[in-house]
Structure formats: structure tokens, C-alpha cells
C-alpha positions in Angstrom: -81.3 128.3 184.6 -84.7 128.5 183.0 -87.9 127.8 184.9 -89.8 124.7 183.7 -93.0 125.6 181.8 -96.0 123.9 183.4 -98.4 124.6 180.5 -97.6 125.0 176.9 -99.5 127.4 174.6 -102.5 125.6 173.2 -102.6 124.8 169.4 -104.5 127.2 167.1 -108.3 126.6 167.1 -110.1 124.8 164.4 -110.0 126.9 161.2 -106.9 128.7 162.3 -106.6 132.3 163.4 -106.5 134.3 160.1 -109.4 136.8 159.7 -108.4 137.8 156.2 -111.4 137.6 153.9 -109.5 135.9 151.1 -108.5 133.2 153.5 -112.0 132.8 154.9 -113.6 132.7 151.5 -111.3 129.9 150.3 -111.1 127.9 153.5 -114.7 128.3 154.8 -117.2 129.9 152.6 -116.5 128.1 149.3 -116.5 124.6 151.0 -119.7 125.5 152.9 -121.4 126.7 149.7 -120.4 123.5 147.9 -121.6 121.2 150.7 -124.8 123.2 151.0 -125.5 122.8 147.3 -124.9 119.1 147.4 -127.1 118.6 150.4 -129.9 120.6 148.8 -129.7 118.5 145.7 -130.0 115.3 147.7 -132.8 116.7 149.9 -134.7 117.8 146.8 -134.1 114.7 144.7 -133.8 111.5 146.8 -137.0 109.6 147.0 -136.3 109.0 150.7 -137.1 112.7 151.3 -139.6 113.4 148.5 -142.0 110.5 148.7 -145.2 110.9 150.6 -146.8 113.8 152.4 -147.3 115.1 155.9 -148.8 112.8 158.5 -149.1 115.5 161.1 -152.3 117.3 162.2 -151.1 120.6 163.7 -154.4 122.4 164.0 -156.5 120.2 166.3 -154.6 120.9 169.6 -151.6 122.4 171.3 -149.4 119.4 170.3 -149.1 117.8 166.8 -151.0 114.6 166.3 -150.9 111.9 163.7 -153.6 112.3 161.1 -156.3 109.6 161.0 -156.4 108.0 157.6 -154.4 110.8 156.1 -157.0 113.4 156.9 -156.7 116.6 158.9 -157.2 119.9 157.3 -154.6 122.6 157.8 -155.3 126.3 157.6 -154.5 128.4 154.5 -154.4 125.3 152.3 -151.2 123.9 153.8 -152.3 120.4 152.9 -148.8 119.4 151.9 -147.6 119.9 155.4 -144.9 122.3 154.4 -143.1 124.4 156.9 -144.3 128.0 156.4 -142.3 130.0 159.0 -139.4 130.0 161.4 -135.7 129.9 161.4 -135.2 126.3 160.6 -136.8 122.9 160.8 -140.2 121.8 159.9 -142.9 119.2 160.2 -143.0 115.6 158.9 -142.3 117.1 155.6 -142.7 114.7 152.7 -141.9 117.6 150.5 -145.1 117.5 148.5 -145.7 115.5 145.4 -143.0 113.3 144.0 -142.5 113.0 140.3 -141.3 115.3 137.7 -137.8 115.0 136.2 -135.7 111.9 136.8 -131.9 111.9 136.7 -129.5 109.1 137.4 -126.8 110.7 139.6 -124.0 108.3 138.7 -124.7 107.0 135.3 -127.0 104.4 133.9 -127.6 101.4 136.1 -125.9 103.1 139.1 -129.0 102.6 141.2 -129.1 106.2 142.6 -131.9 108.2 140.9 -132.7 111.7 141.8 -136.3 112.7 141.2 -137.1 116.4 141.1 -140.5 118.1 141.0 -141.2 120.8 138.4 -139.1 123.9 139.3 -141.4 126.8 140.3 -144.3 124.5 141.2 -145.9 124.6 144.7 -144.4 121.2 145.5 -141.0 122.4 144.5 -141.1 125.5 146.7 -142.5 123.3 149.5 -139.6 120.9 149.2 -137.0 123.7 149.0 -138.5 125.3 152.1 -138.1 122.1 154.0 -134.6 121.5 152.7 -133.3 125.0 153.5 -134.7 124.6 157.0 -132.9 121.4 157.7 -129.6 122.6 156.2 -129.9 125.7 158.5 -130.5 123.4 161.5 -127.4 121.2 160.8 -125.2 124.3 160.4 -126.6 125.7 163.6 -125.7 122.4 165.3 -122.2 122.6 163.9 -121.7 126.1 165.5 -122.4 124.4 168.8 -119.9 121.6 168.2 -116.9 123.7 167.2 -116.1 124.7 170.8 -116.3 121.1 172.2 -114.2 119.9 169.3 -111.4 122.4 170.1 -111.4 121.2 173.7 -111.4 117.6 172.6 -108.5 118.2 170.3 -106.6 120.2 172.9 -106.7 123.3 170.8 -107.4 126.9 171.9 -111.1 127.7 172.3 -111.2 131.5 171.9 -114.2 133.7 172.7 -114.7 134.0 169.0 -113.4 132.1 166.0 -113.8 133.0 162.3 -114.8 129.4 161.5 -117.7 129.5 164.0 -118.8 133.0 162.8 -118.7 131.9 159.1 -120.7 128.7 159.8 -123.1 131.0 161.7 -123.4 133.2 158.7 -124.5 130.3 156.5 -126.9 129.3 159.2 -128.5 132.8 159.0 -128.5 132.8 155.2 -130.4 129.5 155.0 -132.7 130.5 157.9 -133.7 133.7 156.1 -134.2 131.9 152.8 -136.3 129.4 154.6 -138.6 132.1 156.0 -138.9 133.9 152.6 -139.8 130.7 150.8 -142.3 129.8 153.6 -144.2 133.0 153.3 -144.1 132.9 149.6 -146.2 129.8 149.7 -149.3 131.8 150.9 -148.5 135.5 151.0 -150.7 137.5 148.6 -149.4 140.9 149.4 -151.9 141.7 152.2 -150.6 142.3 155.8 -153.4 140.1 157.1 -151.7 137.1 155.5 -148.8 137.6 157.9 -151.0 137.8 161.0 -152.9 134.7 160.0 -149.8 132.7 161.1 -150.0 134.0 164.6 -153.6 135.3 165.3 -156.9 133.6 165.0 -159.9 135.1 163.2 -161.4 136.4 166.4 -158.2 138.3 167.3 -156.9 135.8 169.9 -153.4 134.4 169.7 -153.0 131.0 168.0 -152.1 128.5 170.6 -152.6 125.3 168.7 -149.5 123.5 167.3 -149.7 125.5 164.1 -149.6 128.8 166.1 -146.8 127.6 168.5 -144.8 126.5 165.5 -144.9 130.0 164.1 -144.3 131.8 167.4 -141.2 129.7 168.0 -140.1 130.3 164.4 -140.6 134.0 164.8 -138.5 134.1 167.9 -135.8 132.0 166.3 -135.7 134.3 163.3 -135.3 137.4 165.4 -132.4 135.8 167.3 -130.6 134.5 164.2 -130.7 138.0 162.6 -129.4 139.6 165.9 -126.5 137.1 166.0 -125.7 137.7 162.4 -125.6 141.5 162.8 -123.4 141.3 165.8 -121.0 138.6 164.5 -118.4 141.2 163.4 -115.0 142.4 164.7 -116.5 145.9 165.2 -119.4 144.6 167.3 -117.0 142.7 169.4 -114.8 145.8 170.0 -117.7 148.0 170.8 -119.5 145.5 173.1 -116.3 144.2 174.7 -115.5 140.5 174.9 -117.7 139.3 177.9 -121.0 141.1 176.9 -120.5 140.1 173.3 -120.0 136.5 174.3 -123.1 136.5 176.5 -125.1 137.8 173.6 -123.7 135.1 171.3 -124.8 132.5 173.8 -128.3 133.1 172.6 -127.2 130.5 170.1 -128.3 127.9 172.7 -131.7 129.4 172.9 -131.9 129.6 169.1 -131.2 125.8 168.9 -133.9 125.1 171.4 -136.4 127.2 169.5 -135.5 125.6 166.2 -136.1 122.1 167.7 -139.4 123.3 169.2 -140.4 124.8 165.9 -139.8 121.5 164.2 -141.6 119.6 166.9 -144.8 121.7 166.7 -144.8 121.2 163.0 -144.9 117.5 163.5 -141.4 116.5 162.7 -141.5 113.7 165.4 -145.0 112.4 164.7 -143.5 109.6 162.7 -140.3 108.7 164.5 -139.1 106.4 161.7 -139.3 109.1 159.0 -136.0 110.4 157.6 -136.8 113.9 158.9 -137.4 112.6 162.5 -134.2 110.6 162.4 -132.2 113.5 161.1 -133.6 115.8 163.8 -133.2 113.4 166.7 -129.7 112.6 165.5 -128.8 116.2 165.4 -130.1 116.9 168.9 -128.3 113.8 170.3 -125.0 114.8 168.7 -125.3 118.4 170.1 -126.2 117.2 173.6 -123.3 114.7 173.7 -120.9 117.3 172.3 -121.9 119.9 174.8 -121.7 117.4 177.7 -118.1 116.5 176.6 -117.2 120.1 176.1 -118.4 121.1 179.6 -116.5 118.3 181.2 -113.3 119.1 179.3 -113.6 122.8 180.1 -114.0 122.2 183.8 -111.0 119.9 183.7 -108.9 122.5 181.9 -110.1 125.3 184.2 -109.3 123.3 187.3 -105.8 122.5 186.0 -105.1 126.1 185.2 -106.4 127.2 188.7 -104.1 124.6 190.4 -101.0 125.7 188.5 -99.0 128.6 190.1 -99.3 131.7 188.0 -95.5 132.2 187.6 -95.2 128.8 186.0 -98.0 129.4 183.6 -96.3 132.6 182.3 -92.7 131.4 182.6 -92.5 130.4 179.0 -93.5 133.9 177.9 -91.1 135.8 180.2 -87.9 133.9 179.9 
């Protein structure tokens, strides 16, 4: 007579279990690339995101402030309020000047018009910097929601999943592109240009909102690169599962740094702006998802602890 099985094997995690590159490219990377391209086009062309300029003064104090009558000088000619450093996020980025080329996205009279600035212009690079930052932020949030989604759907939630790793790869790609574009805005080839983001003219550390924005951005960049480098099967084998997982949990610190970076760049100065709404919505979804995930994990762990070991393994030993 067979012994009743108390617990059945959990269903495969989101994305499946195949680590074959062909499978991952078709199932994960191509869809992520297409979604990224579509989001960038909308970010760069919708008037909702391109009209207006920054309303944040990030040089007068340790916290960003609303500019009075649209004034408030920024160092190094950052008058457009563009994000110039960090892994993701940015200020109340209006994206620079609107205008340039108009294109009706769905045919004449459809009502949806995409308006792009001149490619290669300062305003275009500024908008692209902001767009890549927000895309990286959303992808980062997605990596923090895959685990809770597995628990919610009663699927396996392994130490590592290829879906989570591949989304993390695209997070890192957009983060690095964001940083490169940001420095391209002002970098003239001199090393002093880099230090101007972090150190004042008298050699002291910048501790105004502008400086904190770049310090948090620098820390986020270091973490995202470290996570990218170690997100491989080889790293997991060499570090072993538990240390590797502890290292990957820096993802939580990365998310906090990204949000802080965006905050110091004035993203929340105007709470009704599309950038503020996107940022706060992302944070809210991640917090709710993590809260649900923690509760479900505790419930699952408690159920497993209460189940006799022989009944848990009976289905595998019959």
C-alpha cells in the first residue's frame, strides 16, 4: 500500500527551467528587447513626457526644492534638469525642449502623435538619458516581483531562475547606457569633469542634493555591475548557493539606491508629474509584492516544517 503524499512537487517557476541560450533568447531576450524599444519610443515621443523642463533646484540644499518662478541654476550647465549619473531614475525630467519631428503613431486623425527632438541634439540625449533610467528602474522592480509572483501562483521559487537573471541583465544594460549618456552630456575628456559630480571646487565632498544624487547613483552603478558579473552558472557553482544568494540580495539595496537617486534629482518635487507618478507607482507595487511574498513564504515554510519528513519525500521514494 502506498503512503499518501502530503505535498506535491511545486510547478515549474515562471519562465520555466530551461537554461539553453536558444530558449532564453526566444522566450526572454527578444520580448524584453521589443518591449524596451516600444517603451523608449513612447518615452521619447509622447508629449506627456517631453513637454516642459525641470522644476527642481538640486543645488541649494541637501534636499531638492521646487524652483521659484522657474529659476535655480544648476552646475555645469544642467539647466534642462537632465539626470547625469547613476544606475537609474532621474529628476523631474521634462526631457528638455519639445518639438522637432512629428509623427502620427496610428495613422492620420488617430489622435496619438509622437513628437521627437532632433536626434543627436542635447535635448535628445537628455531625453534618452531619462528614458533609459526609467526603463532600468522598471526592469529592476520586475526582478523583485518574480519571486512573489512564483509564490502567489504556487510555483517553485528557486534560488536562481533564468527569467530573473535575464531581466536583471537588461536592467544592467540600460543602467550602463544611462550612465554613459549622462556623462556624455558634459564630459570633455578631462578627469576633472568626473570629479565635479562628486567633489566641490574646494576639494570637499558635494553634500547638496546634486552631490547626493551622484553618490547614490555611483553606488547603484557599482552594485548593478557586480550583480551582472556574478549572474552566471559558473559564479553560482564557485560561490555556492547560499553565499551567491546573499550577494544577489544586494538587489534590494540597489532598488533603494535607485529610488534615492531619483529623489535627490527632484523626481518627487512635482507629485503630479508623470515621472513622479511612475516612480511612486513602481515603489508601491514592489512594496506590496514583497509584503505578499514574505507572507506566502512564511506560510509555505510553516507548512513544510509541520509536515513529517517521511510524508514530504514519500512521493519520491515509492
